C-alpha positions in Angstrom: 150.9 -4.7 57.9 150.7 -4.3 54.1 151.0 -6.8 51.3 154.9 -6.6 51.2 156.0 -4.7 54.2 155.6 -6.3 57.7 156.4 -4.8 61.1 160.1 -4.6 60.2 160.2 -3.8 56.5 159.9 -5.9 53.3 161.6 -9.1 54.1 162.1 -12.5 52.4 164.5 -14.7 50.5 166.7 -12.7 48.2 165.6 -12.8 44.5 162.7 -15.1 45.4 160.4 -13.1 47.8 162.3 -9.9 47.7 163.8 -9.2 44.2 166.1 -6.8 42.5 163.0 -5.4 40.6 161.2 -4.8 43.9 164.2 -2.8 45.1 164.4 -0.7 41.9 160.7 0.1 42.3 161.0 1.1 45.9 163.9 3.4 44.9 161.9 4.8 42.0 158.9 5.6 44.2 160.8 7.2 47.1 162.9 9.3 44.8 159.8 10.7 43.2 157.8 10.9 46.4 160.4 13.0 48.2 161.7 14.8 45.2 159.9 15.7 42.0 156.6 15.4 43.8 157.7 18.2 46.1 159.6 20.1 43.4 163.1 19.5 44.9 165.9 17.0 44.6 165.5 14.4 47.3 168.4 13.3 49.5 168.1 9.7 50.7 170.7 7.8 52.8 171.2 4.0 52.5 173.0 1.5 54.7 173.4 -2.3 54.5 174.5 -5.3 56.5 177.0 -7.9 55.4 174.8 -10.3 53.4 176.0 -11.0 49.8 172.7 -9.9 48.4 172.9 -6.5 50.2 175.2 -5.2 47.5 172.7 -6.1 44.8 169.9 -4.4 46.6 172.0 -1.3 47.3 172.7 -0.8 43.6 169.1 -1.6 42.7 167.8 1.0 45.2 170.4 3.6 44.0 169.3 2.9 40.4 165.7 3.5 41.2 166.4 6.6 43.3 168.7 8.2 40.6 166.2 7.4 37.8 163.6 9.4 39.8 165.9 12.3 40.4 167.1 11.7 43.9 170.7 11.7 45.2 171.6 8.5 47.1 174.1 8.8 49.9 175.7 5.4 50.7 176.9 4.6 54.2 178.1 1.1 53.1 178.1 -1.6 55.8 176.6 -0.1 58.9 173.9 -0.7 61.5 170.2 0.0 61.4 170.3 2.5 64.3 173.2 4.4 62.6 171.0 5.0 59.5 168.2 6.1 61.8 170.5 8.5 63.6 172.1 10.0 60.4 168.8 10.3 58.6 167.6 12.6 61.4 170.7 14.6 62.3 171.8 15.2 58.7 168.4 16.2 57.5 167.8 13.5 54.9 164.3 13.1 53.4 164.3 9.4 54.4 166.6 6.5 55.2 166.8 3.0 53.9 168.4 0.0 55.6 169.1 -3.2 53.7 169.0 -6.0 56.2 167.0 -9.1 57.3 168.1 -8.5 60.9 168.5 -11.9 62.7 167.5 -14.0 59.7 169.9 -16.3 57.8 172.1 -14.9 55.0 169.9 -16.0 52.1 167.1 -13.7 53.4 167.2 -9.9 53.1 165.0 -7.0 53.8 164.4 -3.3 53.1 163.5 -1.1 56.0 162.2 2.4 55.4 162.7 5.3 57.8 161.1 8.7 57.7 163.0 12.0 58.0 163.0 11.7 61.8 164.7 8.4 61.7 161.6 6.6 62.8 159.9 3.7 61.0 158.1 5.1 58.0 154.4 5.9 58.3 152.0 3.2 57.2 150.3 5.5 54.6 153.5 6.1 52.8 154.4 2.4 52.8 151.0 1.6 51.3 151.7 4.1 48.5 155.0 2.3 47.9 153.1 -1.0 47.6 150.7 0.5 45.1 153.6 1.5 42.9 155.1 -1.9 43.1 151.8 -3.4 42.0 151.5 -1.0 39.1 148.7 1.0 40.5 150.6 4.3 40.4 152.7 5.8 37.5 155.9 7.6 38.4 157.8 9.6 35.8 161.6 9.3 35.3 163.9 12.2 35.7 165.5 13.7 32.6 168.7 15.7 31.7 170.0 17.7 34.7 167.4 16.2 37.0 168.9 12.7 37.0 170.3 11.8 40.4 173.7 10.6 41.6 175.3 8.5 44.3 177.5 10.1 47.1 179.9 8.1 49.2 178.8 8.9 52.8 181.1 6.8 55.0 181.5 10.0 57.1 177.9 9.4 58.4 179.0 6.1 59.9 182.1 7.7 61.5 179.9 10.5 63.0 177.6 7.8 64.5 180.6 6.1 66.1 181.5 9.5 67.6 178.0 9.9 68.9 178.1 6.5 70.6 181.4 7.3 72.3 180.0 10.6 73.6 177.2 8.6 75.2 179.4 7.1 77.9 179.8 8.9 81.2 182.6 6.5 82.3 185.9 5.2 81.2 185.9 1.5 80.5 189.6 1.2 81.4 190.3 -2.1 83.1 187.1 -3.8 82.1 187.3 -6.9 80.0 184.5 -6.9 77.5 183.4 -9.7 75.1 181.6 -8.8 71.9 179.8 -11.2 69.5 179.2 -9.1 66.4 177.4 -11.9 64.5 179.5 -11.5 61.4 177.1 -8.6 60.8 176.8 -4.8 60.6 178.4 -4.2 64.0 181.7 -5.8 63.1 183.4 -2.6 62.0 181.7 -0.3 64.7 181.4 -2.0 68.1 185.0 -2.7 68.8 186.0 0.9 67.7 183.6 2.3 70.3 184.7 0.0 73.2 188.4 0.5 72.4 188.0 4.3 72.3 186.4 4.1 75.8 189.4 2.2 77.1 188.0 -1.3 77.5 190.0 -4.4 76.9 187.9 -5.7 74.1 187.6 -9.3 73.0 185.7 -9.9 69.7 184.3 -13.0 68.2 182.5 -13.7 64.9 183.9 -10.6 63.2 184.9 -12.0 59.8 181.9 -11.6 57.6 182.1 -13.3 54.2 178.5 -12.6 52.9 177.2 -16.0 54.0 178.0 -16.3 57.7 175.9 -13.5 59.2 173.9 -14.8 62.2 175.2 -18.3 61.4 175.7 -20.1 64.8 176.6 -16.7 66.3 175.3 -13.4 67.7 172.2 -12.8 69.8 170.3 -15.8 68.4 173.1 -18.2 69.5 174.1 -16.6 72.7 175.6 -19.9 74.1 178.9 -19.2 72.3 179.4 -15.9 74.0 178.4 -17.4 77.3 181.2 -20.0 76.9 183.7 -17.4 75.7 183.1 -15.0 78.6 183.7 -17.8 81.2 186.7 -19.3 79.4 188.4 -15.9 79.1 187.3 -14.7 82.6 185.7 -11.6 81.1 183.7 -9.0 83.2 180.8 -8.9 80.8 179.8 -9.8 77.2 177.4 -8.3 74.6 175.9 -10.1 71.6 174.3 -8.3 68.6 172.2 -9.5 65.7 172.8 -9.0 62.0 171.9 -5.3 61.9 172.8 -4.6 65.5 169.4 -3.2 66.6 169.4 -5.9 69.3 171.7 -6.6 72.2 171.7 -9.5 74.7 174.1 -9.4 77.7 176.1 -12.2 79.3 177.2 -11.6 82.9 180.6 -12.5 84.4 179.4 -15.9 85.4 178.2 -16.7 81.8 174.5 -16.2 82.6 172.2 -14.8 80.0 170.8 -11.3 80.7 167.8 -10.8 78.4 166.0 -7.7 77.1 163.6 -8.0 80.0 166.5 -7.8 82.5 167.8 -4.7 80.6 164.4 -3.0 81.1 164.5 -3.7 84.8 168.2 -2.8 85.4 168.1 0.4 83.5 164.6 1.3 84.4 165.5 1.0 88.1 168.7 3.1 87.5 166.6 5.8 85.9 164.0 5.7 88.8 166.8 6.1 91.3 168.0 9.2 89.6 164.6 10.7 89.0 164.9 10.1 85.2 162.1 7.6 84.7 159.3 9.8 83.3 155.8 8.6 84.2 157.4 5.9 86.4 156.8 3.4 83.6 158.7 1.0 81.3 157.1 -0.2 78.0 157.1 -4.0 77.4 155.4 -6.3 74.9 153.0 -9.2 75.7 156.0 -11.6 75.4 157.8 -10.2 78.4 158.2 -12.7 81.2 156.0 -12.5 84.3 159.1 -12.5 86.4 159.9 -9.0 85.0 156.6 -7.7 86.1 157.0 -9.1 89.6 160.5 -7.5 89.9 159.2 -4.1 88.7 156.3 -4.2 91.1 158.7 -4.8 94.0 160.6 -1.6 93.3 157.4 0.4 92.5 157.8 0.7 88.8 154.7 0.5 86.5 154.6 -0.9 83.0 152.8 -0.8 79.7 152.2 -3.8 77.4 152.1 -3.6 73.6 151.8 -5.9 70.7 155.1 -7.7 69.8 157.4 -5.5 67.7 159.7 -2.6 68.5 157.6 -0.5 66.2 154.6 -0.8 68.6 156.9 -0.2 71.7 158.2 3.0 70.1 154.7 4.2 69.1 153.6 3.8 72.7 156.6 5.6 74.1 156.1 8.6 71.8 152.4 8.7 72.4 152.7 8.7 76.2 156.2 10.2 76.7 157.9 7.1 78.2 161.7 7.0 78.2 162.5 3.3 78.0 160.9 0.3 76.4 161.7 -2.9 74.6 161.4 -6.6 74.0 162.8 -9.7 75.7 164.7 -10.5 72.4 167.0 -7.5 73.0 165.4 -4.6 71.2 165.7 -1.8 73.8 164.7 1.8 73.0 166.1 4.7 74.9 163.8 7.5 73.5 166.0 10.3 74.7 168.9 9.1 72.6 167.5 7.0 69.7 164.4 6.4 67.6 164.9 2.6 67.3 166.4 -0.3 69.1 170.2 0.2 69.2 172.3 -2.8 70.3 175.6 -0.9 70.8 173.9 1.9 72.7 172.2 -0.7 74.9 175.5 -2.3 75.8 176.9 1.2 76.7 173.9 1.8 78.9 174.4 -1.5 80.7 178.1 -0.7 81.2 177.0 2.6 82.7 174.8 1.0 85.3 177.5 -1.5 86.2 180.2 1.1 86.6 177.9 3.6 88.4 176.7 1.1 91.0 180.1 -0.7 91.2 178.3 -4.0 91.0 178.8 -7.0 88.7 176.1 -7.7 86.1 175.0 -10.9 87.9 174.0 -8.9 91.0 172.2 -6.2 89.0 170.1 -8.9 87.1 169.4 -11.1 90.1 166.0 -9.6 91.2 164.4 -10.7 87.9 163.6 -14.3 88.4 161.9 -15.8 85.3 159.0 -18.2 85.5 159.4 -21.0 82.9 158.6 -20.0 79.4 158.7 -22.1 76.2 158.6 -20.6 72.8 158.5 -22.7 69.6 158.4 -21.4 66.0 156.5 -23.3 63.3 156.8 -22.5 59.6 153.4 -22.6 58.0 151.8 -22.4 54.6 149.6 -19.4 55.6 149.7 -17.4 58.8 146.1 -16.0 58.5 144.6 -19.4 57.7 146.4 -21.0 60.6 145.3 -18.4 63.2 141.8 -18.2 61.9 141.2 -22.0 61.8 138.4 -22.9 64.3 140.2 -26.0 65.6 143.4 -24.0 66.2 141.4 -21.4 68.0 139.7 -24.0 70.1 143.1 -25.6 71.0 144.4 -22.2 72.2 141.3 -21.5 74.2 141.5 -25.0 75.8 145.1 -24.4 76.8 144.4 -21.0 78.3 141.4 -22.4 80.3 143.5 -25.2 81.7 146.4 -22.9 82.5 144.2 -20.2 84.1 145.7 -19.0 87.3 149.1 -20.7 86.8 150.1 -19.6 83.3 149.2 -18.4 79.9 149.7 -18.9 76.1 150.6 -16.4 73.4 150.1 -17.6 69.8 151.0 -15.0 67.2 152.3 -14.6 63.7 155.8 -13.4 63.0 155.8 -10.0 61.3 158.9 -10.9 59.3 158.8 -14.6 58.5 156.2 -17.2 57.4 156.2 -18.5 61.0 153.7 -18.9 63.8 155.2 -18.4 67.3 153.7 -20.5 70.0 154.6 -19.6 73.6 153.4 -20.9 77.0 154.4 -19.5 80.4 153.7 -21.4 83.6 155.0 -22.3 87.1 156.4 -25.5 85.8 158.5 -26.0 82.6 156.7 -29.4 81.9 153.4 -27.5 81.7 154.8 -25.1 79.2 156.1 -27.9 76.9 152.8 -29.8 77.2 150.6 -26.9 76.0 153.0 -25.6 73.3 153.3 -29.1 71.9 149.5 -29.6 72.1 148.8 -26.4 70.1 151.5 -27.3 67.5 150.0 -30.8 67.2 146.7 -29.3 66.2 148.3 -27.0 63.7 150.1 -30.0 62.2 146.9 -32.1 62.1 145.2 -29.4 60.1 148.0 -29.5 57.5 149.4 -26.0 57.9 153.0 -26.8 59.0 155.8 -26.9 56.3 157.9 -29.8 57.4 
């Protein structure tokens, strides 16, 4: 990770950590890097989620791009995976998504995608950071070389068409609940499910700039669980703010996590001879219950560091077809270069309809062992993790859990947060060791209360 950009872009509180000036500079550099530097006019596409500050950052990025001679194509409110898709299929030099994903409305972020719709290469991002810090000088465009903005709502519409084409089945007669988190999926997801014939029920679809992810979406799945049961729906899907995540709710109101998705679709691929290398890609945060279920059906797995970026890198390097995170980022490498929440929900519908089984039955073989995860906001992530006493506490917890569980303590790639997780045969043990590690972090004065 760089100075400003983490595993999922440059993220922070709008106009405090991530400012208007930052956005202008990012636009200035990218417009020059892909344009004048290569003796051509750059074409760069931009999407945004529903946060109030997204409009400010959109105009700031466009200002910087045009000043450097690039043309900025604006998709308006749309999802991260839609920008990735359009960047690639419409031959843009790069794509930019303005979103802080599942974070609260007052945060925002800038995600950069290369011309293939993949997360931008680290070396290019480091050059962007050098320009932000004044280490590189970039000329402005003059006269006829100054760029312009282009309304590109057609890109979003083409993406909707692509999603619809992904379904092999009609959804007619299926009652589907969608929680669009007052975010980027609000104007896309229902259109897709309606076009496929579902009887679609949507909640949290009135974004006002301040309510994205607020007590809704994939980070507050309990509301969709209640809604599915109350309305006797067949299935429900919840997205996050930029819709690159999807969590599922079965017909009984039970949560079906990203780990379940990997098992359900991975097995479906194996049964049809489509699971290349006979492997799914997980992160170190996946539950041990997933691995036990995969082993029972003869499927192997890889483990990566946390972050869909690392999952995708592994998939590309070794040619794997499916990978993801428990949080709901699922990547189908044949169809997308990033996690795509709506695509994930379509794939889950496909398995359910193909096998003619309810989601509860499909998910049943994955039996989770207890897992407790707590987030602590800290003054410094590196200082916390490198503190000798904190290291000793983690080591002690792992030694005492040896054979019955494990801990994972890591820094968030997008927030000033340390994530402390314990997994064990008993929930009380998980709580005990998570709280123990957090107590040491608190004693050392790192926690922001």
